[in-house]
N, CA, C, O and the ligand as a Tripos MOL2 file, in Angstrom:
@<TRIPOS>MOLECULE
protein
  321   319    81     0     0
PROTEIN
NO_CHARGES

@<TRIPOS>ATOM
      1 N          49.0770  111.6470  108.1640 N.3       1 MET1
      2 CA         48.2620  112.8360  107.9270 C.3       1 MET1
      3 C          49.1430  114.0480  107.7550 C.2       1 MET1
      4 O          50.1560  114.2140  108.4350 O.2       1 MET1
      5 N          48.7400  114.8780  106.8410 N.am      2 THR2
      6 CA         49.5370  116.0730  106.5880 C.3       2 THR2
      7 C          48.7000  117.3120  106.8050 C.2       2 THR2
      8 O          47.5560  117.4000  106.3590 O.2       2 THR2
      9 N          49.2830  118.2540  107.4870 N.am      3 GLN3
     10 CA         48.6190  119.5210  107.6930 C.3       3 GLN3
     11 C          48.7220  120.3330  106.4080 C.2       3 GLN3
     12 O          49.7680  120.3590  105.7600 O.2       3 GLN3
     13 N          47.6300  120.9920  106.0480 N.am      4 PRO4
     14 CA         47.7430  121.8600  104.8770 C.3       4 PRO4
     15 C          48.6920  123.0140  105.1860 C.2       4 PRO4
     16 O          48.6450  123.6050  106.2640 O.2       4 PRO4
     17 N          49.5310  123.3150  104.2440 N.am      5 HIS5
     18 CA         50.5210  124.3560  104.4610 C.3       5 HIS5
     19 C          50.4140  125.4140  103.3840 C.2       5 HIS5
     20 O          50.3420  125.0980  102.1970 O.2       5 HIS5
     21 N          50.4050  126.6390  103.7890 N.am      6 ASP6
     22 CA         50.4040  127.7150  102.8010 C.3       6 ASP6
     23 C          51.7720  127.8090  102.1550 C.2       6 ASP6
     24 O          51.9040  128.1100  100.9680 O.2       6 ASP6
     25 N          52.7680  127.5500  102.9490 N.am      7 ASP7
     26 CA         54.1300  127.7170  102.4670 C.3       7 ASP7
     27 C          54.7090  126.3740  102.0330 C.2       7 ASP7
     28 O          55.0070  125.5250  102.8730 O.2       7 ASP7
     29 N          54.8670  126.1810  100.7340 N.am      8 PRO8
     30 CA         55.4080  124.8920  100.2750 C.3       8 PRO8
     31 C          56.8120  124.6510  100.8120 C.2       8 PRO8
     32 O          57.2270  123.5040  100.9810 O.2       8 PRO8
     33 N          57.5330  125.7150  101.0770 N.am      9 CYS9
     34 CA         58.8900  125.5450  101.5990 C.3       9 CYS9
     35 C          58.8690  125.0140  103.0250 C.2       9 CYS9
     36 O          59.7480  124.2490  103.4190 O.2       9 CYS9
     37 N          57.8680  125.4170  103.7970 N.am     10 ALA10
     38 CA         57.7530  124.9050  105.1590 C.3      10 ALA10
     39 C          57.4510  123.4080  105.1180 C.2      10 ALA10
     40 O          57.9900  122.6220  105.8960 O.2      10 ALA10
     41 N          56.5850  123.0460  104.2000 N.am     11 HIS11
     42 CA         56.2560  121.6350  104.0300 C.3      11 HIS11
     43 C          57.4950  120.8660  103.5890 C.2      11 HIS11
     44 O          57.7650  119.7630  104.0650 O.2      11 HIS11
     45 N          58.2240  121.4580  102.6900 N.am     12 CYS12
     46 CA         59.4400  120.8500  102.1670 C.3      12 CYS12
     47 C          60.4510  120.6370  103.2960 C.2      12 CYS12
     48 O          61.1280  119.6110  103.3700 O.2      12 CYS12
     49 N          60.5250  121.6180  104.1490 N.am     13 GLU13
     50 CA         61.4710  121.5210  105.2500 C.3      13 GLU13
     51 C          61.0920  120.4010  106.2040 C.2      13 GLU13
     52 O          61.9520  119.7110  106.7510 O.2      13 GLU13
     53 N          59.7840  120.2320  106.3930 N.am     14 GLU14
     54 CA         59.3160  119.1370  107.2490 C.3      14 GLU14
     55 C          59.7370  117.7810  106.7010 C.2      14 GLU14
     56 O          59.9750  116.8320  107.4480 O.2      14 GLU14
     57 N          59.8190  117.7180  105.3940 N.am     15 MET15
     58 CA         60.1400  116.4320  104.7800 C.3      15 MET15
     59 C          61.6390  116.2170  104.6390 C.2      15 MET15
     60 O          62.0960  115.1490  104.2310 O.2      15 MET15
     61 N          62.3860  117.2450  104.9830 N.am     16 MET16
     62 CA         63.8210  117.1530  104.7270 C.3      16 MET16
     63 C          64.5030  116.0310  105.4940 C.2      16 MET16
     64 O          65.2220  115.2210  104.9100 O.2      16 MET16
     65 N          64.2750  115.9830  106.8160 N.am     17 GLN17
     66 CA         64.9550  114.9410  107.5980 C.3      17 GLN17
     67 C          64.5400  113.5380  107.1560 C.2      17 GLN17
     68 O          65.3950  112.6900  106.9020 O.2      17 GLN17
     69 N          63.2150  113.2890  107.0630 N.am     18 PRO18
     70 CA         62.8300  111.9570  106.5550 C.3      18 PRO18
     71 C          63.3520  111.6850  105.1490 C.2      18 PRO18
     72 O          63.6830  110.5510  104.8020 O.2      18 PRO18
     73 N          63.4210  112.7400  104.3500 N.am     19 TYR19
     74 CA         63.9520  112.5610  102.9950 C.3      19 TYR19
     75 C          65.4090  112.1090  103.0650 C.2      19 TYR19
     76 O          65.8190  111.1720  102.3790 O.2      19 TYR19
     77 N          66.1670  112.7830  103.8940 N.am     20 LEU20
     78 CA         67.5810  112.4470  104.0200 C.3      20 LEU20
     79 C          67.7740  111.0840  104.6840 C.2      20 LEU20
     80 O          68.7760  110.4040  104.4620 O.2      20 LEU20
     81 N          66.7980  110.7060  105.4980 N.am     21 ASP21
     82 CA         66.8540  109.3900  106.1290 C.3      21 ASP21
     83 C          66.3430  108.2900  105.2050 C.2      21 ASP21
     84 O          66.3990  107.1050  105.5320 O.2      21 ASP21
     85 N          65.8420  108.7110  104.0380 N.am     22 HIS22
     86 CA         65.2840  107.7760  103.0560 C.3      22 HIS22
     87 C          64.1200  106.9750  103.6240 C.2      22 HIS22
     88 O          63.9630  105.7850  103.3520 O.2      22 HIS22
     89 N          63.3090  107.6660  104.4230 N.am     23 ILE23
     90 CA         62.1510  106.9620  104.9690 C.3      23 ILE23
     91 C          60.8460  107.5330  104.4410 C.2      23 ILE23
     92 O          59.7720  107.1920  104.9370 O.2      23 ILE23
     93 N          60.9290  108.4010  103.4400 N.am     24 LEU24
     94 CA         59.7130  108.9130  102.8210 C.3      24 LEU24
     95 C          59.1110  107.8400  101.9250 C.2      24 LEU24
     96 O          59.8100  106.9730  101.4010 O.2      24 LEU24
     97 N          57.7880  107.9250  101.7640 N.am     25 THR25
     98 CA         57.1690  107.0560  100.7760 C.3      25 THR25
     99 C          57.5730  107.5680   99.3960 C.2      25 THR25
    100 O          58.0450  108.6940   99.2390 O.2      25 THR25
    101 N          57.3750  106.7110   98.4090 N.am     26 GLU26
    102 CA         57.7030  107.0900   97.0400 C.3      26 GLU26
    103 C          57.0290  108.4140   96.6530 C.2      26 GLU26
    104 O          57.6530  109.3000   96.0690 O.2      26 GLU26
    105 N          55.7410  108.5210   96.9950 N.am     27 GLY27
    106 CA         54.9870  109.7290   96.6530 C.3      27 GLY27
    107 C          55.5430  110.9730   97.3290 C.2      27 GLY27
    108 O          55.6490  112.0330   96.7120 O.2      27 GLY27
    109 N          55.8950  110.8340   98.6020 N.am     28 GLU28
    110 CA         56.4440  111.9680   99.3420 C.3      28 GLU28
    111 C          57.8070  112.3670   98.7910 C.2      28 GLU28
    112 O          58.1370  113.5480   98.6860 O.2      28 GLU28
    113 N          58.5750  111.3610   98.4500 N.am     29 ARG29
    114 CA         59.9100  111.6390   97.9170 C.3      29 ARG29
    115 C          59.7920  112.4040   96.5940 C.2      29 ARG29
    116 O          60.5100  113.3750   96.3570 O.2      29 ARG29
    117 N          58.8770  111.9470   95.7430 N.am     30 LEU30
    118 CA         58.6790  112.6240   94.4690 C.3      30 LEU30
    119 C          58.2070  114.0510   94.6860 C.2      30 LEU30
    120 O          58.6180  114.9790   93.9900 O.2      30 LEU30
    121 N          57.3320  114.1980   95.6730 N.am     31 GLU31
    122 CA         56.8180  115.5320   95.9860 C.3      31 GLU31
    123 C          57.9630  116.4470   96.4170 C.2      31 GLU31
    124 O          58.0650  117.5910   95.9750 O.2      31 GLU31
    125 N          58.8120  115.9200   97.2810 N.am     32 ALA32
    126 CA         59.9490  116.7080   97.7500 C.3      32 ALA32
    127 C          60.8770  117.0430   96.5870 C.2      32 ALA32
    128 O          61.3280  118.1800   96.4460 O.2      32 ALA32
    129 N          61.1520  116.0520   95.7690 N.am     33 GLU33
    130 CA         62.0700  116.2890   94.6560 C.3      33 GLU33
    131 C          61.4770  117.2500   93.6420 C.2      33 GLU33
    132 O          62.1810  118.0570   93.0370 O.2      33 GLU33
    133 N          60.1670  117.1450   93.4720 N.am     34 HIS34
    134 CA         59.4950  118.0560   92.5540 C.3      34 HIS34
    135 C          59.6560  119.4880   93.0440 C.2      34 HIS34
    136 O          59.9190  120.4010   92.2610 O.2      34 HIS34
    137 N          59.4950  119.6680   94.3390 N.am     35 HIS35
    138 CA         59.6530  121.0040   94.9000 C.3      35 HIS35
    139 C          61.1030  121.4650   94.7590 C.2      35 HIS35
    140 O          61.3690  122.6230   94.4350 O.2      35 HIS35
    141 N          62.0180  120.5590   95.0010 N.am     36 LEU36
    142 CA         63.4360  120.9250   94.9060 C.3      36 LEU36
    143 C          63.8040  121.3370   93.4870 C.2      36 LEU36
    144 O          64.6930  122.1570   93.2610 O.2      36 LEU36
    145 N          63.0820  120.7340   92.5330 N.am     37 ASP37
    146 CA         63.3690  121.0510   91.1400 C.3      37 ASP37
    147 C          63.1590  122.5190   90.8270 C.2      37 ASP37
    148 O          63.9020  123.1160   90.0480 O.2      37 ASP37
    149 N          62.1340  123.0930   91.4450 N.am     38 ASP38
    150 CA         61.9250  124.5000   91.1070 C.3      38 ASP38
    151 C          62.0660  125.4450   92.2870 C.2      38 ASP38
    152 O          61.6260  126.5940   92.2290 O.2      38 ASP38
    153 N          62.6770  124.9620   93.3520 N.am     39 CYS39
    154 CA         62.9210  125.8800   94.4600 C.3      39 CYS39
    155 C          64.3980  125.8230   94.8370 C.2      39 CYS39
    156 O          64.8630  124.8870   95.4880 O.2      39 CYS39
    157 N          65.1100  126.8440   94.4090 N.am     40 GLU40
    158 CA         66.5470  126.8270   94.6420 C.3      40 GLU40
    159 C          66.8820  126.9250   96.1170 C.2      40 GLU40
    160 O          67.8660  126.3470   96.5800 O.2      40 GLU40
    161 N          66.0650  127.6540   96.8480 N.am     41 TRP41
    162 CA         66.3360  127.8480   98.2640 C.3      41 TRP41
    163 C          66.3300  126.5150   99.0030 C.2      41 TRP41
    164 O          67.2470  126.2110   99.7660 O.2      41 TRP41
    165 N          65.2870  125.7240   98.7670 N.am     42 CYS42
    166 CA         65.1960  124.4190   99.4220 C.3      42 CYS42
    167 C          66.2900  123.4820   98.9310 C.2      42 CYS42
    168 O          66.8410  122.6820   99.6870 O.2      42 CYS42
    169 N          66.5860  123.6040   97.6430 N.am     43 ARG43
    170 CA         67.6350  122.7470   97.0890 C.3      43 ARG43
    171 C          68.9330  122.9880   97.8370 C.2      43 ARG43
    172 O          69.6430  122.0470   98.1910 O.2      43 ARG43
    173 N          69.2350  124.2420   98.0710 N.am     44 ARG44
    174 CA         70.4620  124.5680   98.8160 C.3      44 ARG44
    175 C          70.4020  124.0430  100.2290 C.2      44 ARG44
    176 O          71.3860  123.5190  100.7510 O.2      44 ARG44
    177 N          69.2400  124.1850  100.8500 N.am     45 ARG45
    178 CA         69.0930  123.6800  102.2230 C.3      45 ARG45
    179 C          69.3030  122.1750  102.2690 C.2      45 ARG45
    180 O          70.0040  121.6590  103.1390 O.2      45 ARG45
    181 N          68.6910  121.4820  101.3270 N.am     46 TYR46
    182 CA         68.8380  120.0290  101.2860 C.3      46 TYR46
    183 C          70.2920  119.6370  101.0620 C.2      46 TYR46
    184 O          70.8180  118.7420  101.7240 O.2      46 TYR46
    185 N          70.9230  120.3120  100.1330 N.am     47 ARG47
    186 CA         72.3320  119.9990   99.8520 C.3      47 ARG47
    187 C          73.1890  120.2460  101.0720 C.2      47 ARG47
    188 O          74.0850  119.4670  101.4000 O.2      47 ARG47
    189 N          72.8880  121.3620  101.7440 N.am     48 PHE48
    190 CA         73.6660  121.6950  102.9240 C.3      48 PHE48
    191 C          73.4830  120.6290  103.9930 C.2      48 PHE48
    192 O          74.4520  120.1390  104.5740 O.2      48 PHE48
    193 N          72.2310  120.2780  104.2440 N.am     49 GLU49
    194 CA         71.9390  119.2480  105.2410 C.3      49 GLU49
    195 C          72.5980  117.9240  104.8730 C.2      49 GLU49
    196 O          73.1180  117.2060  105.7260 O.2      49 GLU49
    197 N          72.5600  117.6290  103.5950 N.am     50 GLU50
    198 CA         73.1120  116.3690  103.1380 C.3      50 GLU50
    199 C          74.6230  116.3290  103.3530 C.2      50 GLU50
    200 O          75.1670  115.3320  103.8290 O.2      50 GLU50
    201 N          75.2890  117.4180  102.9980 N.am     51 SER51
    202 CA         76.7390  117.4260  103.1650 C.3      51 SER51
    203 C          77.1010  117.4460  104.6420 C.2      51 SER51
    204 O          78.1110  116.8790  105.0590 O.2      51 SER51
    205 N          76.2600  118.1070  105.4200 N.am     52 LEU52
    206 CA         76.4790  118.1270  106.8590 C.3      52 LEU52
    207 C          76.4200  116.7100  107.4170 C.2      52 LEU52
    208 O          77.2350  116.3120  108.2500 O.2      52 LEU52
    209 N          75.4350  115.9640  106.9360 N.am     53 ARG53
    210 CA         75.2870  114.5850  107.4040 C.3      53 ARG53
    211 C          76.4800  113.7290  107.0320 C.2      53 ARG53
    212 O          76.9670  112.9360  107.8390 O.2      53 ARG53
    213 N          76.9470  113.8940  105.8040 N.am     54 VAL54
    214 CA         78.1070  113.1250  105.3720 C.3      54 VAL54
    215 C          79.2900  113.4560  106.2690 C.2      54 VAL54
    216 O          80.0380  112.5790  106.7030 O.2      54 VAL54
    217 N          79.4350  114.7490  106.5310 N.am     55 TYR55
    218 CA         80.5440  115.1920  107.3580 C.3      55 TYR55
    219 C          80.4430  114.6110  108.7600 C.2      55 TYR55
    220 O          81.4160  114.0910  109.3060 O.2      55 TYR55
    221 N          79.2390  114.7120  109.3360 N.am     56 VAL56
    222 CA         79.0300  114.2000  110.6910 C.3      56 VAL56
    223 C          79.2570  112.6910  110.7370 C.2      56 VAL56
    224 O          79.8700  112.1660  111.6660 O.2      56 VAL56
    225 N          78.7480  112.0100  109.7110 N.am     57 ARG57
    226 CA         78.9100  110.5590  109.6720 C.3      57 ARG57
    227 C          80.3900  110.1940  109.6850 C.2      57 ARG57
    228 O          80.8130  109.2730  110.3850 O.2      57 ARG57
    229 N          81.1640  110.9310  108.9010 N.am     58 GLN58
    230 CA         82.5980  110.6480  108.8580 C.3      58 GLN58
    231 C          83.2470  110.9620  110.1970 C.2      58 GLN58
    232 O          84.1090  110.2290  110.6810 O.2      58 GLN58
    233 N          82.8090  112.0740  110.7810 N.am     59 ALA59
    234 CA         83.4180  112.5130  112.0330 C.3      59 ALA59
    235 C          83.1410  111.5530  113.1720 C.2      59 ALA59
    236 O          83.9920  111.3540  114.0400 O.2      59 ALA59
    237 N          81.9460  110.9500  113.1780 N.am     60 VAL60
    238 CA         81.6070  110.0710  114.2870 C.3      60 VAL60
    239 C          81.8860  108.5980  114.0040 C.2      60 VAL60
    240 O          81.8060  107.7580  114.9000 O.2      60 VAL60
    241 N          82.2120  108.2970  112.7580 N.am     61 SER61
    242 CA         82.5150  106.9050  112.4580 C.3      61 SER61
    243 C          83.7490  106.5020  113.2530 C.2      61 SER61
    244 O          84.5910  107.3350  113.5900 O.2      61 SER61
    245 N          83.8390  105.2290  113.5400 N.am     62 GLU62
    246 CA         84.8330  104.7410  114.5020 C.3      62 GLU62
    247 C          86.1290  105.5450  114.4750 C.2      62 GLU62
    248 O          86.6180  105.9300  113.4130 O.2      62 GLU62
    249 N          86.6620  105.7850  115.6410 N.am     63 PRO63
    250 CA         87.9400  106.5010  115.6790 C.3      63 PRO63
    251 C          88.9440  105.7770  114.7980 C.2      63 PRO63
    252 O          88.9570  104.5490  114.7110 O.2      63 PRO63
    253 N          89.7730  106.5610  114.1590 N.am     64 MET64
    254 CA         90.7160  105.9700  113.2190 C.3      64 MET64
    255 C          91.6270  104.9720  113.9060 C.2      64 MET64
    256 O          92.2500  105.2780  114.9220 O.2      64 MET64
    257 N          91.6950  103.8150  113.3620 N.am     65 SER65
    258 CA         92.5690  102.8070  113.9410 C.3      65 SER65
    259 C          94.0180  103.1620  113.6350 C.2      65 SER65
    260 O          94.3120  103.8920  112.6890 O.2      65 SER65
    261 N          94.9000  102.6360  114.4430 N.am     66 ALA66
    262 CA         96.3180  102.9360  114.2500 C.3      66 ALA66
    263 C          96.7810  102.4820  112.8710 C.2      66 ALA66
    264 O          97.5600  103.1640  112.2060 O.2      66 ALA66
    265 N          96.2860  101.3160  112.4550 N.am     67 SER67
    266 CA         96.7320  100.8040  111.1620 C.3      67 SER67
    267 C          96.2230  101.6840  110.0190 C.2      67 SER67
    268 O          96.9130  101.8800  109.0190 O.2      67 SER67
    269 N          95.0200  102.2060  110.1790 N.am     68 LEU68
    270 CA         94.4970  103.1020  109.1500 C.3      68 LEU68
    271 C          95.3150  104.3830  109.1060 C.2      68 LEU68
    272 O          95.6380  104.8970  108.0350 O.2      68 LEU68
    273 N          95.6410  104.8850  110.2850 N.am     69 LYS69
    274 CA         96.4610  106.0920  110.3450 C.3      69 LYS69
    275 C          97.7880  105.8760  109.6290 C.2      69 LYS69
    276 O          98.2680  106.7370  108.8920 O.2      69 LYS69
    277 N          98.3640  104.7030  109.8680 N.am     70 GLN70
    278 CA         99.6370  104.3800  109.2190 C.3      70 GLN70
    279 C          99.4760  104.3630  107.7090 C.2      70 GLN70
    280 O         100.2870  104.9290  106.9760 O.2      70 GLN70
    281 N          98.4140  103.7030  107.2550 N.am     71 LYS71
    282 CA         98.1750  103.6430  105.8200 C.3      71 LYS71
    283 C          98.0180  105.0370  105.2350 C.2      71 LYS71
    284 O          98.5680  105.3490  104.1790 O.2      71 LYS71
    285 N          97.2580  105.8720  105.9400 N.am     72 LEU72
    286 CA         97.0340  107.2240  105.4390 C.3      72 LEU72
    287 C          98.3160  108.0280  105.4140 C.2      72 LEU72
    288 O          98.5770  108.7720  104.4690 O.2      72 LEU72
    289 N          99.1150  107.8740  106.4570 N.am     73 SER73
    290 CA        100.3490  108.6450  106.4630 C.3      73 SER73
    291 C         101.3130  108.1020  105.4220 C.2      73 SER73
    292 O         102.1380  108.8390  104.8830 O.2      73 SER73
    293 N         101.2040  106.8000  105.1420 N.am     74 ALA74
    294 CA        102.0110  106.2380  104.0740 C.3      74 ALA74
    295 C         101.6270  106.8670  102.7330 C.2      74 ALA74
    296 O         102.4610  107.0610  101.8500 O.2      74 ALA74
    297 N         100.3310  107.1780  102.6150 N.am     75 LEU75
    298 CA         99.8630  107.8080  101.3760 C.3      75 LEU75
    299 C         100.0630  109.3300  101.4020 C.2      75 LEU75
    300 O          99.7720  110.0450  100.4420 O.2      75 LEU75
    301 N         100.5600  109.7710  102.5200 N.am     76 ARG76
    302 CA        100.7590  111.2030  102.7280 C.3      76 ARG76
    303 C          99.4720  111.9890  102.5970 C.2      76 ARG76
    304 O          99.4450  113.0830  102.0340 O.2      76 ARG76
    305 N          98.3990  111.4050  103.1300 N.am     77 ILE77
    306 CA         97.1470  112.1460  103.1730 C.3      77 ILE77
    307 C          97.1050  112.8940  104.5050 C.2      77 ILE77
    308 O          97.1690  112.2860  105.5730 O.2      77 ILE77
    309 N          97.0010  114.1860  104.4270 N.am     78 PRO78
    310 CA         96.9700  114.9440  105.6870 C.3      78 PRO78
    311 C          95.7440  114.5640  106.5070 C.2      78 PRO78
    312 O          94.6340  114.4900  105.9810 O.2      78 PRO78
    313 N          95.9480  114.3270  107.7890 N.am     79 LEU79
    314 CA         94.8550  113.8880  108.6340 C.3      79 LEU79
    315 C          94.0360  115.0620  109.1610 C.2      79 LEU79
    316 O          92.9290  114.8670  109.6620 O.2      79 LEU79
    317 N          94.5530  116.2480  109.0550 N.am     80 ASN80
    318 CA         93.7780  117.3820  109.5340 C.3      80 ASN80
    319 C          93.5030  118.3860  108.4370 C.2      80 ASN80
    320 O          92.8570  119.4050  108.6810 O.2      80 ASN80
    321 ZN         61.1000  125.6440   98.7520 Zn       81 ZN81
@<TRIPOS>BOND
     1     1     2 1
     2     2     3 1
     3     3     4 2
     4     3     5 am
     5     5     6 1
     6     6     7 1
     7     7     8 2
     8     7     9 am
     9     9    10 1
    10    10    11 1
    11    11    12 2
    12    11    13 am
    13    13    14 1
    14    14    15 1
    15    15    16 2
    16    15    17 am
    17    17    18 1
    18    18    19 1
    19    19    20 2
    20    19    21 am
    21    21    22 1
    22    22    23 1
    23    23    24 2
    24    23    25 am
    25    25    26 1
    26    26    27 1
    27    27    28 2
    28    27    29 am
    29    29    30 1
    30    30    31 1
    31    31    32 2
    32    31    33 am
    33    33    34 1
    34    34    35 1
    35    35    36 2
    36    35    37 am
    37    37    38 1
    38    38    39 1
    39    39    40 2
    40    39    41 am
    41    41    42 1
    42    42    43 1
    43    43    44 2
    44    43    45 am
    45    45    46 1
    46    46    47 1
    47    47    48 2
    48    47    49 am
    49    49    50 1
    50    50    51 1
    51    51    52 2
    52    51    53 am
    53    53    54 1
    54    54    55 1
    55    55    56 2
    56    55    57 am
    57    57    58 1
    58    58    59 1
    59    59    60 2
    60    59    61 am
    61    61    62 1
    62    62    63 1
    63    63    64 2
    64    63    65 am
    65    65    66 1
    66    66    67 1
    67    67    68 2
    68    67    69 am
    69    69    70 1
    70    70    71 1
    71    71    72 2
    72    71    73 am
    73    73    74 1
    74    74    75 1
    75    75    76 2
    76    75    77 am
    77    77    78 1
    78    78    79 1
    79    79    80 2
    80    79    81 am
    81    81    82 1
    82    82    83 1
    83    83    84 2
    84    83    85 am
    85    85    86 1
    86    86    87 1
    87    87    88 2
    88    87    89 am
    89    89    90 1
    90    90    91 1
    91    91    92 2
    92    91    93 am
    93    93    94 1
    94    94    95 1
    95    95    96 2
    96    95    97 am
    97    97    98 1
    98    98    99 1
    99    99   100 2
   100    99   101 am
   101   101   102 1
   102   102   103 1
   103   103   104 2
   104   103   105 am
   105   105   106 1
   106   106   107 1
   107   107   108 2
   108   107   109 am
   109   109   110 1
   110   110   111 1
   111   111   112 2
   112   111   113 am
   113   113   114 1
   114   114   115 1
   115   115   116 2
   116   115   117 am
   117   117   118 1
   118   118   119 1
   119   119   120 2
   120   119   121 am
   121   121   122 1
   122   122   123 1
   123   123   124 2
   124   123   125 am
   125   125   126 1
   126   126   127 1
   127   127   128 2
   128   127   129 am
   129   129   130 1
   130   130   131 1
   131   131   132 2
   132   131   133 am
   133   133   134 1
   134   134   135 1
   135   135   136 2
   136   135   137 am
   137   137   138 1
   138   138   139 1
   139   139   140 2
   140   139   141 am
   141   141   142 1
   142   142   143 1
   143   143   144 2
   144   143   145 am
   145   145   146 1
   146   146   147 1
   147   147   148 2
   148   147   149 am
   149   149   150 1
   150   150   151 1
   151   151   152 2
   152   151   153 am
   153   153   154 1
   154   154   155 1
   155   155   156 2
   156   155   157 am
   157   157   158 1
   158   158   159 1
   159   159   160 2
   160   159   161 am
   161   161   162 1
   162   162   163 1
   163   163   164 2
   164   163   165 am
   165   165   166 1
   166   166   167 1
   167   167   168 2
   168   167   169 am
   169   169   170 1
   170   170   171 1
   171   171   172 2
   172   171   173 am
   173   173   174 1
   174   174   175 1
   175   175   176 2
   176   175   177 am
   177   177   178 1
   178   178   179 1
   179   179   180 2
   180   179   181 am
   181   181   182 1
   182   182   183 1
   183   183   184 2
   184   183   185 am
   185   185   186 1
   186   186   187 1
   187   187   188 2
   188   187   189 am
   189   189   190 1
   190   190   191 1
   191   191   192 2
   192   191   193 am
   193   193   194 1
   194   194   195 1
   195   195   196 2
   196   195   197 am
   197   197   198 1
   198   198   199 1
   199   199   200 2
   200   199   201 am
   201   201   202 1
   202   202   203 1
   203   203   204 2
   204   203   205 am
   205   205   206 1
   206   206   207 1
   207   207   208 2
   208   207   209 am
   209   209   210 1
   210   210   211 1
   211   211   212 2
   212   211   213 am
   213   213   214 1
   214   214   215 1
   215   215   216 2
   216   215   217 am
   217   217   218 1
   218   218   219 1
   219   219   220 2
   220   219   221 am
   221   221   222 1
   222   222   223 1
   223   223   224 2
   224   223   225 am
   225   225   226 1
   226   226   227 1
   227   227   228 2
   228   227   229 am
   229   229   230 1
   230   230   231 1
   231   231   232 2
   232   231   233 am
   233   233   234 1
   234   234   235 1
   235   235   236 2
   236   235   237 am
   237   237   238 1
   238   238   239 1
   239   239   240 2
   240   239   241 am
   241   241   242 1
   242   242   243 1
   243   243   244 2
   244   243   245 am
   245   245   246 1
   246   246   247 1
   247   247   248 2
   248   247   249 am
   249   249   250 1
   250   250   251 1
   251   251   252 2
   252   251   253 am
   253   253   254 1
   254   254   255 1
   255   255   256 2
   256   255   257 am
   257   257   258 1
   258   258   259 1
   259   259   260 2
   260   259   261 am
   261   261   262 1
   262   262   263 1
   263   263   264 2
   264   263   265 am
   265   265   266 1
   266   266   267 1
   267   267   268 2
   268   267   269 am
   269   269   270 1
   270   270   271 1
   271   271   272 2
   272   271   273 am
   273   273   274 1
   274   274   275 1
   275   275   276 2
   276   275   277 am
   277   277   278 1
   278   278   279 1
   279   279   280 2
   280   279   281 am
   281   281   282 1
   282   282   283 1
   283   283   284 2
   284   283   285 am
   285   285   286 1
   286   286   287 1
   287   287   288 2
   288   287   289 am
   289   289   290 1
   290   290   291 1
   291   291   292 2
   292   291   293 am
   293   293   294 1
   294   294   295 1
   295   295   296 2
   296   295   297 am
   297   297   298 1
   298   298   299 1
   299   299   300 2
   300   299   301 am
   301   301   302 1
   302   302   303 1
   303   303   304 2
   304   303   305 am
   305   305   306 1
   306   306   307 1
   307   307   308 2
   308   307   309 am
   309   309   310 1
   310   310   311 1
   311   311   312 2
   312   311   313 am
   313   313   314 1
   314   314   315 1
   315   315   316 2
   316   315   317 am
   317   317   318 1
   318   318   319 1
   319   319   320 2
@<TRIPOS>SUBSTRUCTURE
     1 MET1         2 RESIDUE 1 A MET
     2 THR2         6 RESIDUE 1 A THR
     3 GLN3        10 RESIDUE 1 A GLN
     4 PRO4        14 RESIDUE 1 A PRO
     5 HIS5        18 RESIDUE 1 A HIS
     6 ASP6        22 RESIDUE 1 A ASP
     7 ASP7        26 RESIDUE 1 A ASP
     8 PRO8        30 RESIDUE 1 A PRO
     9 CYS9        34 RESIDUE 1 A CYS
    10 ALA10       38 RESIDUE 1 A ALA
    11 HIS11       42 RESIDUE 1 A HIS
    12 CYS12       46 RESIDUE 1 A CYS
    13 GLU13       50 RESIDUE 1 A GLU
    14 GLU14       54 RESIDUE 1 A GLU
    15 MET15       58 RESIDUE 1 A MET
    16 MET16       62 RESIDUE 1 A MET
    17 GLN17       66 RESIDUE 1 A GLN
    18 PRO18       70 RESIDUE 1 A PRO
    19 TYR19       74 RESIDUE 1 A TYR
    20 LEU20       78 RESIDUE 1 A LEU
    21 ASP21       82 RESIDUE 1 A ASP
    22 HIS22       86 RESIDUE 1 A HIS
    23 ILE23       90 RESIDUE 1 A ILE
    24 LEU24       94 RESIDUE 1 A LEU
    25 THR25       98 RESIDUE 1 A THR
    26 GLU26      102 RESIDUE 1 A GLU
    27 GLY27      106 RESIDUE 1 A GLY
    28 GLU28      110 RESIDUE 1 A GLU
    29 ARG29      114 RESIDUE 1 A ARG
    30 LEU30      118 RESIDUE 1 A LEU
    31 GLU31      122 RESIDUE 1 A GLU
    32 ALA32      126 RESIDUE 1 A ALA
    33 GLU33      130 RESIDUE 1 A GLU
    34 HIS34      134 RESIDUE 1 A HIS
    35 HIS35      138 RESIDUE 1 A HIS
    36 LEU36      142 RESIDUE 1 A LEU
    37 ASP37      146 RESIDUE 1 A ASP
    38 ASP38      150 RESIDUE 1 A ASP
    39 CYS39      154 RESIDUE 1 A CYS
    40 GLU40      158 RESIDUE 1 A GLU
    41 TRP41      162 RESIDUE 1 A TRP
    42 CYS42      166 RESIDUE 1 A CYS
    43 ARG43      170 RESIDUE 1 A ARG
    44 ARG44      174 RESIDUE 1 A ARG
    45 ARG45      178 RESIDUE 1 A ARG
    46 TYR46      182 RESIDUE 1 A TYR
    47 ARG47      186 RESIDUE 1 A ARG
    48 PHE48      190 RESIDUE 1 A PHE
    49 GLU49      194 RESIDUE 1 A GLU
    50 GLU50      198 RESIDUE 1 A GLU
    51 SER51      202 RESIDUE 1 A SER
    52 LEU52      206 RESIDUE 1 A LEU
    53 ARG53      210 RESIDUE 1 A ARG
    54 VAL54      214 RESIDUE 1 A VAL
    55 TYR55      218 RESIDUE 1 A TYR
    56 VAL56      222 RESIDUE 1 A VAL
    57 ARG57      226 RESIDUE 1 A ARG
    58 GLN58      230 RESIDUE 1 A GLN
    59 ALA59      234 RESIDUE 1 A ALA
    60 VAL60      238 RESIDUE 1 A VAL
    61 SER61      242 RESIDUE 1 A SER
    62 GLU62      246 RESIDUE 1 A GLU
    63 PRO63      250 RESIDUE 1 A PRO
    64 MET64      254 RESIDUE 1 A MET
    65 SER65      258 RESIDUE 1 A SER
    66 ALA66      262 RESIDUE 1 A ALA
    67 SER67      266 RESIDUE 1 A SER
    68 LEU68      270 RESIDUE 1 A LEU
    69 LYS69      274 RESIDUE 1 A LYS
    70 GLN70      278 RESIDUE 1 A GLN
    71 LYS71      282 RESIDUE 1 A LYS
    72 LEU72      286 RESIDUE 1 A LEU
    73 SER73      290 RESIDUE 1 A SER
    74 ALA74      294 RESIDUE 1 A ALA
    75 LEU75      298 RESIDUE 1 A LEU
    76 ARG76      302 RESIDUE 1 A ARG
    77 ILE77      306 RESIDUE 1 A ILE
    78 PRO78      310 RESIDUE 1 A PRO
    79 LEU79      314 RESIDUE 1 A LEU
    80 ASN80      318 RESIDUE 1 A ASN
    81 ZN81       321 GROUP 0 **** ****
């Protein structure tokens, strides 16, 4: 059930987390994307949230193993 919302952006924001979790129904996803198409503000919010998630996922993914660290330093990729 969905509460009627005067503010489409508020509704959009409600759908953001499920959208990013890919648990929206097809219809809801299309609705969100449709709104994102013509709302730059929400688009930025979604992008920000999305990049934040990618960053967090990387940050919390298993601590770097010693062998991975070695490989990275062999490639001279700065770790920080
Ligand atoms: Zn919006």
